[in-house]
N, C-alpha and C positions, 0 to 999 in steps of 0.2 A: 729401664725401658718400659717395663710393664706398668709402672706407676704413672708414666707420662700419658698412657692411653686410658687411664681409669675412667675418664669422663665419657668415653665413647659408649661402653655398655650401659653406663648409668643414664645415658640419654637415648637409649633405644638402638644402639649399633653394636651387634655382636659379630659382625663381619668386618675385619680390619687388619691392618698390617701391624703385628706386634713387635717386629724387629726389621728394620730396613738395612740394606747393604751399606748405607752411609754410617751405620752404627756398628757394623760387624767387620770393618776393614775389607768389604767386598766378598767375604767368604760365603755368607748365606743371607737369606731373608726368611721370615716366618709370618705366614698369614694365619689368622684364626677365624674359624667359622663355627660359632657356638662352642662345643666342647672338642672340636677337631682342629688340629694344627696341620698346616701345609708348609713343609720345610723345603725351600728351594736352595740347591747348592750350586755355586758358581765356580768352584774349584774341585778338582777330583780328590776324593777321599777314599780310604779303605772302607770295607763293610763295617769293621769294628768302629771306626771313627763316625761313620754315618749313624750307626745304632746308638752310640754314646751321646751324640749331639741331639738326636731325636728324644732320647730319654730325659736329657737335661731340660729340653724345651717343655716336655710334658710335665715334668715335676715342678718346674718353675711356674707354669701357668695353669696347673691342675687340669690338664687335658686328658680326655679319655682315649684319644687316638692321634697318631701323627702319620701323615702320608708324605712321601718323598718325591721331589722333582729334581732331576739332574739337568741343569741348564747348560747346553753346549754353547760354545762360542759362536758357532754357525748353526743356528737353530732351524733355518728354513728347510734344509735337506734332512738333517739328522732326525728332526721331529717326526718326519714321515716314515723313515726306514728303520728307526730304532725306538719306536713308540713305547714298547713294553719295558725296555731298559731305562728309558729316560723318565717315564711316568708309570711306575709299577702300580697295578690295579689294587693291590692290598696294602694295608698299613705297614710301616716299618716298625711301629710300636703301637701296642694296644689292640683293641677289638675293631673289627671291620665295621665301617659305617659308609656304605656306598652312596647314600644320600643324606643330606642334612639341610634343614631349613634354618637360615640365619637372617638376621635383621640388619637393615641399613636405614637409619632414621625412622625406625619402626615399620619399615616396609619389608615383607618377607621375600626372600629369594631362595631358590633351590640350588644347592651347591653339591657337586659330585666330585669329592676330593680325590678319588682314584681314577677318574675317567680319562684324563689327558693332562697335558702341560697347563692348559687353561681349565679352570674348574667351575666356571659359571658366571663370574662377575669380576671385573677389574677394579679392585678397591681404590686405586689411585684416582679414579674418575668420580669419586663421591661428590666433590664440590660441583662438578659439572652436572651430575644428575640432580643435585639439590637446586641448581639454578633452573633447570627445566621444570622441576616440580613447582616452582614459584612464578614462572614466566610463560609457560606454554599455553597457547590459546588458538582457536581457529583450527586450521588444517596443518598437520605436522607430518613430515616425512623423516623417518629415522633410517639412515643408510648404514651399511656395514653393521647391521643391527646386533649380530651375535645373539645373545639370549634376551635381547629386547629391554635391557635396563632403562635406556633412554625413552623408548616407546611407552613402557609402563609408567615412567615418571610423568610423561606428558598426559597420559590418560588419567592419572591421579590428579593432575592439575586441572582437569576439566576440559581438555581440548575437545573440539567437536569431532575431529576425525584424526586417527593416527595410523599411518602405514609404516610397517616395519619391513625393510628390504635387506636380504642377505642371500649370498650364493648357496648357502647350506640349508636345506630343509630341516635337517636334524636339529640345528640350533634354534631355528624358528619354532619348531615343536616344543622345545625346551622353554622358549619365551612364552608360548601359550600356557605352559604349566605355571610360569611365574605370574601371569595375569590371573589365573585361577586362584592362586594363593591369596590374592587381594580381592577376590570376588568380582573381578571385572570380566565382561564378555570378551571373547577372543575369537571372532569369526575368521575362518581361513582367508577370506578376502583381504584382511588387514595384515596378513603375513605372507609376503611375496618372495618367492624363491627365484633368484635369477641374477644375472650380471648387473652390477650397479650402473655401470656406464651405459649399457644398453637401455636400462629402464629409465635413466635420466633423460636420454634422448627420446624415448617413447612418451614420457610425461610431457616433454616440451612439444612434441608433434600434436599431442592431444589438446594442448592449451591448458593443461592443469597447472595450478599455482598453489603455493603453500605459504603459510604465515610463519612457520619455523621449519628450517631444514637442518638436520644434524649430520655432520660428516665425521666419522671416526674410523678412517681406513687403516689397514695394517701398513707397516713401513715398507713391506715388500709382498708382492703377490703375483701369481700367474693366473690368467683366465683367457677365455677366447678373445678378449679385447687386446691381449698381449701381456707384456710384463709391466707391472706397476712398481715404480719406485717413488716414494713420497718426496724424497729430496729433489727429484727431477720433474715429477708429473703433477704436483699439487695445484699449480696454476690452472691447468686444464680442468681439473675436477672442480675447483672453485668457480670457474667460468660457467660450467654446466649447472652448478647449484644456484648461482646468482640468477640465471635465466629463468629459474622456476619460482622465484620469490614474488609474492605480492608486494606492491609499494608499501614501504614501511616494515616489510617482513624481516625476520631475524635469521641469521646464519650462525650456527655454532660449529666451529671447525677445530679439530684436534689433531695434534701431531705428536707421536710417541717416539720419534727417531732421536736418539741421544746426540747424533751428530749434527742436528739442525737446531740452531739457537732460536730463541723467541724472536729476535730481530729478523733473522732470515725467514722464519715462518711468516711473519707479518708482511715482509716484502713479497713472498709468494702469493699471499692472498690479494695484496694490492695489484700485483701483476695480472693475476687471472680475473679478478673481480674489482675493477677500480670504482664501481658504483657502490661498493660496500664500505661503510665507515666502521672501523673497529672501535667499539665503545667500552669493552671490558676484556681483561686478560687475567687468567689465573692458572694454577698448576695443580699438583697433587694435594691431598689433604694433610692434616696435622700429624698423621701417623707415618708420613714420609719426610722426616726432617732432612734438610739439605738436598733434596731431590730436585733435579731440574730437567728430567727427561720428558715430562708431559707438558705440552703447551696447549692451552685452551684459549681460543680467541672467539669472542662474541661480537658479531658485526650486524649492522642494520642497513637495509637497502634505502 
């Protein structure tokens, strides 16, 4: 498995998936960020088994540290009430490295391997960020921004204006740190904390339009707008997004729900935004062999 990823660090990517669940019979996955490994377990194991697997990963890939993530079947609730147990803040093997800077196609990102189940960047979306870095122009709106990987990619592409929108101020601050790593200005006005649906409505009332709008929502979420389920509610989101596009504008929409096929996702987008023509589809990167969970659709108004 390691040999199959050798071209990634050679080409400026030190943040990648070193072993995917399709290669481990669903037992675990391993992400690498520089010299740190992030080991995700999908089946319960004893402490001795966890330690042994972490040590094996470290020795195989010459890692300095390995952090552990225990992935529950029902992550929505457990991730909130059992955070310390599921994502221990310290390493299970090696020395503590609370923060590490790793590269994706030469772009630095700040990774916090012990901070949470999510550590700063979703490596499966690398092809989507690569598309943004080569296509973004004009005014860009990056929704459900997390640590602003897509917004940063748009700024690096030379977009005139990039707005990053997320409910969490904490992750937007993290995104501003990512901008700083690339030497880009990160004014607070470009990092908007709030409910995405509320803000999409607000932008429409203001008459604001965008040349690229990026949708990367979670599969499930609760907010003051209600309960969001991507398999049910994506058409509504697509309709709101399409209403904000300039003529000829781009929509990049992502769906990470394993229970939604690419065909179903395309139907959702056509249902909600019939004026959008899907022109390109892709999924996760080469370090996710056999994976079909991520669906990325690029459409144009």
